[in-house]
N, C-alpha and C positions, 0 to 999 in steps of 0.2 A: 138772695141774702136778706135776712130780717134783722132790724135795729129796734131796740126797746129803750125809752127814756121815762124818768120819773122826776117830779118837782113839787114845791108847795108855794102856795100863794093864796092869801085870803082864805086860808083854811081849806082850799080845794086841791085835789090831786089831779095832775095833768099827765096823760100818757100819749105816746105817738108811735106808729108802726110804719116801717118801710120794707116792702117786699120786692126782691130782685129775682128774675127767672134765670136758672143755670142752663146753658145750651148743651146739646149732646157733643160728644167728642169721639171720633172714630179712631180705633186702634187696629192695626193689621199685623199679624204674625204668621210666619211661614213654619209649618210643621216639619218641613224638610230640614231646616237649619235651626229651628227653635229661636230664630232671631226676630226682633220687632222691627218693622219697616215704617219709616216716616213717609209722609206724603211727598211724592216725587223722588223718593229714595230708590236705591238699587237693591236687587235681590240676586246676588251671584250664585249660579247653580254649579259652578265648577266644570268638570269634564263629563260630557255625556256621549253616548254611543250613537254614531251616525246610523240612521235608519231604524233606531229603536224608539218607540213611543215612550215619552216620559210624562208622568202625572205627578203634580205637586198640589198639596192641600193647604189652603190658607184659612186662617181664623179671622173673623171680623168681630170686634168687641166695642160696645158702647161704654167708654171709660168714665163718663160724667153723668149728670142727673137727668138731662132732657132725653126725650125719645129720639133715637137715631133711626132715620128712615133711609132705606136704599131706594132712591128715586127713579131708577131705571135699570135696564138690563146691563150687566157687566159686559165689557167689550175688550177685544184684543186688537192692537194696532202696531204699526211699525215693524212688521216681520222682516227679519234679516237672517237668511240661511236657515229658515225654519218653515216647515210645512205642517198642515193639519193641526194648527193651533186653535183650540176651542175651549170654551168654558164647559168642560165635560160634566160638571155637577154644579148647578146654580145654587145660590144661597138657600138654605132651608126656610128662612123667614126674611121678610123685607122690613120689619119694624122691630127695633130692639130697645127695650127699657134699659135703664141704667144698670151696668154690670152684666148684661146679657150678651151671649156670643152665638154666632152662627158660622158655618163653614161653606166654602166653595172649592172646587178643584179645577185646575187648568191642565190640559193635556196637549203636548206638542211633540214634534219629531224633528230632530236636527237633520238637515238635508245633506250637507257635505262636510268633510273635515275642515276645521277652522272655527273662528269666532261666530257666535250667533247671538241674537237679541230680539226682544219684542217688548211691548208695553201692555200692562193690564190697567183698565180704567174702571173705577167703581163709583158710579154716581151716588151722591148722598146729600143729606141736609146739614152736615157739620159746617157751622159758620166759617170755620177756619179754612174750608176748602172752597168757599164761595168765590174767593178771589181767583182761584184756579178753575173757574167755571164749574163749580159744584162737583168735581170729580177727584177722587183719590187715585193718584197715579203710582204705579210700580214699574220700575225699569228692570226687566229680567235680562240677564246676560250669562254667557258661559262659553265654553269651548267644546267643539264637537270632535270626537275621536272616532276613526274608522274601526269597525268591528274586525278583530283578527279572523281571517279566514283560515281554513285548514283543509288540506287534500291528503287523503289516504291513498297510498300506492303499494302494490305488491303483485304477486302472481295471480293471473286469472285462470290458469289451467288447473286441473285437479291436483290436489296435494295429499299424498298418503301419510305424510308425517309433518312435524313442525316446520313452519315457514315464517319468514320475516316480513313485517309490514312497516312502512315508513309513514309517519305523520309529519307533514310539512306545513307549518303555520306561516302566515304572511309577515309576521314579526315575532320577536321574542315574547314568550309567554311564561307564566309560572302557575303553580298550583295544579298541574296536571298529574293525574294518578292513573295507573293502568286499569284500575277497576272501573274507571269512567267509560271505557270503551264498551260498546254493546256488540257482543259476538254471538252469532247464531251458529249452532253446531260446532262449537270450538271453545277453547279457553285461551285468554290472553295472559301473558306473563312477561317479566323481564323488561320493563320500560327503561330505555337508555337515552339520555340526552346526548345527541351526537354533536350538535352545534346549536347556537341560539335559534330557537324556533323549529328545530328539526329533532324528532324523536324516532326511535325504532323500538319495536317490541315483537315478541314471538307469539304466534297463534298455533295451537295444536288442535287439529280437527278431532272431533268426537267420533264421527263416522265419515271416513274418507270417501265413501261412495255417494255421499250427499253434498250439496253445495254449502259453502261457508260464506257468511256475510259479516262484515265488520263496519261499524260506524261510530262516530263521536258526536254526542248531542251538543247543543248549544249551551253556553254558560258553564263549561267545565274547566276553563282556564282563562286567565286574564292577562292583559298586557301591563306595561309599567304605569299607564294612566288609569288602570282599573276597568278598561273596556273588556268585556267577556267575549269569547269566541262565538262565531256562528257555527251552525251544524255542518258537519263534514259531508262529503259524498259517501255513498254506500259502496264499499269494495266487496266484490263477489268473486270467489274462486269457484269454478264450475264443479259440479258433482260428477261422480262416475269413476273416481280414482280407485285403483286397486287397494284393498285393505291390506294391512300388514300380513294377515293370514294368507291372503291370495298371493301377495308378493313372495312369501316364503314358499308357498306351494309351487309357484312357477320356478323359483330357484331350485327347489328339490327336483323338479322335472328335468331341468337342464343338467343338473349334476348327475341324476340317474341315467339320462340318455348318454351323457359323456362317458360315464363309467361303463355302460354297456358297449359303447364304441371302443373303449380301451380293451375290454375283454375280447371283443370281436377281432380287433387288429392284432392283439397278441396271439390269439388262437390261430389266425391265418398265418402269422409269421412262424409260429411253432410248428404247424403242419407243413409249411413250406420247407422249414429246416429239416424235418424228418424225411421229407421226400428227397431233399438234396443229399442227406446222409445216405439214404438207400441207393441213390444213383451213384454216389461216390464209391460206396462199398462194392456195388455190382461192377462198376467200371474197373476198380482196382483188382477185383477178383479175376475179371476177364483178361486184364493185362498180365497178371501172374500166370494164368492159364496159357496165354499166348506165348509167354516165355517157355513154359513147360512144353507147349506144342512144338516150338522151334527147336528145342533141345531133345525132343523125342520122349519126354517123360509122360505125356498123355497122348491119346490117339485123337485123330481128327474128329471121329464120331463123338468122343467125349467132349471135345471142345465145342463142337457145333450144338450139342445138346444143351450146354450151359450158356453159350454166348451167341450162337447163330453162326451161319456161314460167313457173314460179313459183320464184324464187330461195329464198324461205323454205322452201317445201315440199321443195326440193332438199336442204336441210340437215337435214331430218328423216329419220333412218335407222331402219327397223324393226330389231327384235332379230335378231341373226345369230350364227352359230356357224361357226368354222373349225377345221381340224385340220392338224397337221404331223407327218409321220413322218420321222425322221432316223436314219441309221446311219453310224457312223464306225469307224475302227480302234480308238479308245479308248472310245467310248460310243455308245449307241443311245438315242434319245428319241422320244417321241410327244408333240407339242405341240398346243395348241388355244387358241382364244379365243372370246369372245362380245362383242357390241357392239350398242349402240343409241344414238340421239342425237335430241334435240329442240332446236329453235332458234327464235330470234325475229329480227325484222328488224333490231334494233339490235346484233346480234352476240352475244347471250347464248346460251349453250348449257348443257344438262345432258346428261351422258353416263354411260352404264353399260357397262362393258366388263371383260373379265377373260381369264384364260388357265388352261388346265390342261395338265399335262405329266407324262410318265413317262420318267425318265432312267436309263440304265444306264451306270455309270462304269467306267473301266478296272480298278478294284480290285474289281469285281463288285458294288458297292453299287447299289441301285436305289431311286430317289426318285420318289414321286408327289406332285404339288403341284396344288392348286386355289386360285386367287386371283381376286379381283374388286375393283372399286372404282367409286365414284361420283364424278364430277367436275363442277364448275361453272366455266365459263370465260366471259370477256367481254372486250371491247375496252376497255382503259383509256386508250388513245390510238388514233388512227386506224390506226397501224402497230404497236401493241403489244397482244398477246393475253396475258391473265393468267388463271390458274386455280388452284383449290384442289381437293383430293381427299381422300377417306377410303377406306381399303381394308382388306381382311381376306384372310387366307390360311390354308390348312390343308395340311399336308404330312406324309408318312410315308416313312421310309427303311428299307429292309431292309439291314442292315449285315452284311457278311461279314468274313472275316479271322480274326485270333486271338481277337477278342471279338465273336462274332456276336450279332445281336439286332435290335432295332427302335428307331427314334427317331420320335416323333410330335410335331409342333409346330403351334401355332396362333399367329397374330400379327395385330396391328392396325397400320395405317400412317396417318399424317396428313402431308400434304405440299402443296407449292405448285410451280407451274411458270410459265414465261413464254416467249413467242416474240416477238422484236423484228425487224421487217423493216427492217434498216438501209438497204438499197437495194432496188429492185424485185426483184433476183435474189440478194440476200445476206441471210442470216438468222442471228441469234444467239439461241440458246435455252438454257435451263437448268432445273434442278429442285433442290429441297431437300426431304428427307423424314425423318421420325423414325418409328421402328418399335419396338414392344414385343412380345416373343414369350415364350411359355411352352412348354417342351419337356420331354418325358418319355422317359427311356431305360430300356430293358430289355435287358441284355447277359448273356451266359453266359461264365463263366470256365473252364468245363469241370467244375468241382466245385461251383460256386455260381451263383446268379442275382443280379445286381446291378441294382436298380431305383432310380431317382431322378429328380427334377425339377430343372431349372435355368431361369433367366430370362435373356433377352437384351434389351438396349436398344441401338439402333443409330441411326446418322446416315448418310444417303447424300446426296452432292452430285454434281452433274454440270453440265457446260457444253459447248456445241458451237457451232462456227461452220460454216455450210454455205452453199452457193451453188447457182445454177442457170444454166446456159448452154445455149442452144438452138442447135444446128448443123443443117445441112441434112440430115444422115443420122443424127444421134443427139443426145440431150440428155446433158449432163454435170452431175452433182450431187456435188461433192466435199464431204466432211465431216471436220472435225477435232474430236475429242471428248476430253474429260478427265473421268474419273469417279473418285470416292473414296468408300469406306465404312468406318466404324469401328463395332465392336460391343463392348460391355462384357458379359462373361459372368459371371453370379453363380456362387458356389460351389454344387456339386451334392451335397447330402446323399444318401447312398445307403443303401438297405436291402439287406443282403446275406443271402440265404436259403441256408443251408448245412445239409444234413441236415434235422433237424426244428426248427431254431432260426433266428431272424432276428437279425442283428447290424447294427450301425450303422457307417458309414464316411463319408467325404466326399472330394470331388475339387475342387480349385480350378483352373479353366481360364484365368482372367485375361481376355484380350481377343483380338480378331482384327481385322485391317484388310486392306483390299484396294484397290488402285489400278490404273487402266488408262488408257492414252492410245492413241488409234488415229486413223490417217488412212485414210479410206475413200472414194475417188472412185467414183461409180457412173456407168457409161456405159449409157444406155438407148436401145435400138434398137427399131424396129418390125420384126417378122419379115420382112416383105416387102422391107425394105431390105437384108437379109442373104441370104435365099433364099426363093423362093415356096413356101409351105406348102399353099395351096389349101383351107384350112378356113374362112377368114373368110366370115362370112355364113351359115354352116351351124351350127357349134357355138358360135361366139362372135362378138362384135361388135368387141371391142378386145383387143389383146394386145401385149406388149412383152417384150423380152429385156434383162436387166441383166447387165453384166459389171463386177464390182467387185473390183479388186485392192486390197489393204490391207496396211498395216504397223501393228504394235501392240507395246506393252510393258506388262507387268503386274508388280506387286510385291505380295507378301503378307507379313504380319508378325503373329506371335503370341508375341513374345519373341525369336524368331529370324527374321530377314527373308530373303526370297529374291526374286529378280527374273529375268525372262527377256524377250527380245525376239524378234521374228520377223516373218513376213509370210505372205500367202496370196492366194488368188484364189477368187472366188465367181461362179458362173454361175447365173442364174435366168430361167426362162421363166414368164410369167404371162398368163393369158387370162381374159376377163370375158364373161359371157353377154349376150345382146341386151338383156334387161331389167335388167341390172346387179344381179340378186339372187344370182348365184353367181360365184365366182372360183376358178380353179385355178392352181397354180404348182408348178413342179419346180425344185429347186435342187441344185447340186453345188458343193463347195468343198474346198480343200486349204489347210491351215495348217501352217507350220513355225515353232514358237516354242521357243526355248531348245534347238534341236537335235532336238526331238521333233515328228514330223509327225502330222497328223490329216487324214483324208479323210472327207467326209460327203456324203450324198445326202438330200435332203428333198423331201417331197411335201406340198402344202398345199391344202386345200379350204375355201372359205368360202361360206356360204349365208345369205342374209338373208330373214327372213320376219316 
């Protein structure tokens, strides 16, 4: 401070000066709160996150005229619930003229939840701090809050479609958005708050054959005290799941195989009913002839020529085997059957018969099937034959195409059938059967092997009206038949082997149904009525030629239905040996159904022994 005085005396001027030095004055301000701190005052930091380093920048200003000197290194003392507290950035200068400012930074880490504190000491030459041992003191305090943790949970197995992930925080948080989740090979959507701190969302894999990883970075949500979350774990679902296209391909295979099984079972039942109709017609005719023989209307020679010397023994047939080779534009098959029969005079019969076949389809699939059944039949009325049967089958398919592999199936069948002779030359027959099958799949996706089992339960129904008219040059046997089959297909749990690991998946096939209606008149000729062959009496005793034009329609359904109609022509020549123990036939046919033609040629040999 400076003082100036003037005065007069004796004509002289008198002046006097007084000079006072102004000391420096230290001022400290926190950039965190923009508040000025007095010596020995407090600096409340509020709530900080446990384990997260915190840095605060302070400003030192010389607020008066003298030079402010920082006379020593800044120190930190009195640590309470704090670790790693340091002067992370020392002051830029240690001597400050009036009005000049410098900064320093303090970094610390709260150790545990709860209150924390420490002191900052700034040595300086401010006279006002001399009494406090030449150090400006700042008491820092605050409260430590634990970082919210988060755990992601969900499936670890391969997922072919959308799946749910749960994010569980250690406490309630807010500010979370589904876009914050980091998803590799997938898309997250549909975030739902289930309860405080618990969220769910949906992840849709981009490529089910590859792994999906999900994580949540730190700092994406905060608790009520403002503490942000720590990073989550990384949830990984294994790769190798079947793609939707592969699942659909497997579903189509199971439906196609089930439909083929239905066709096969219906065909076996249809042929068995025709055979039962022929047995019933032959037995009825022989009974009528027996009556005529007893009343003298026919001779013994005529009766024995038609029915044999002993009618009962005529109905006992030793075990026999036959085979059929068929080649068409769309498939090739080898068919076969075996048969035996025992009878009693009252019309009761026990039969054992079956078939085996190897079929090649137009899609290069090849199926081998062995089936057999035991039947018991009897007359329930003079003109009605009724029977029951049990059967079993074993099949294997070599599957080609995009998912090559094998299908093996075993099945059991229980059914009943009847033949009603409405008129001497008019018959109504039908069947009903239930089947249960167990099937095993082994398919290759190119990068993995999918194996699994599925069950089928099916119902087959059929009815036919047929007749017989004898003309001078041929016999006519028209037949109108209607058949239907329905199969329920269980879900197929799959074991997918990829690399060195085995994963789980599943395919739901649903159901399959097949229906067919056909009109098939058979014209039966003796060869000599058409052209002299000259072999009768040498290789065979009886032979006949069948010409069978037919029209048919079929419908299949497995969620999407399709139907087709068409017609065709079948020619067959059959010859039987003198002793009746072997039979040979050759067949050619052409079908056009739904605009698709099929040509076939078949050879059949049957031997009884």
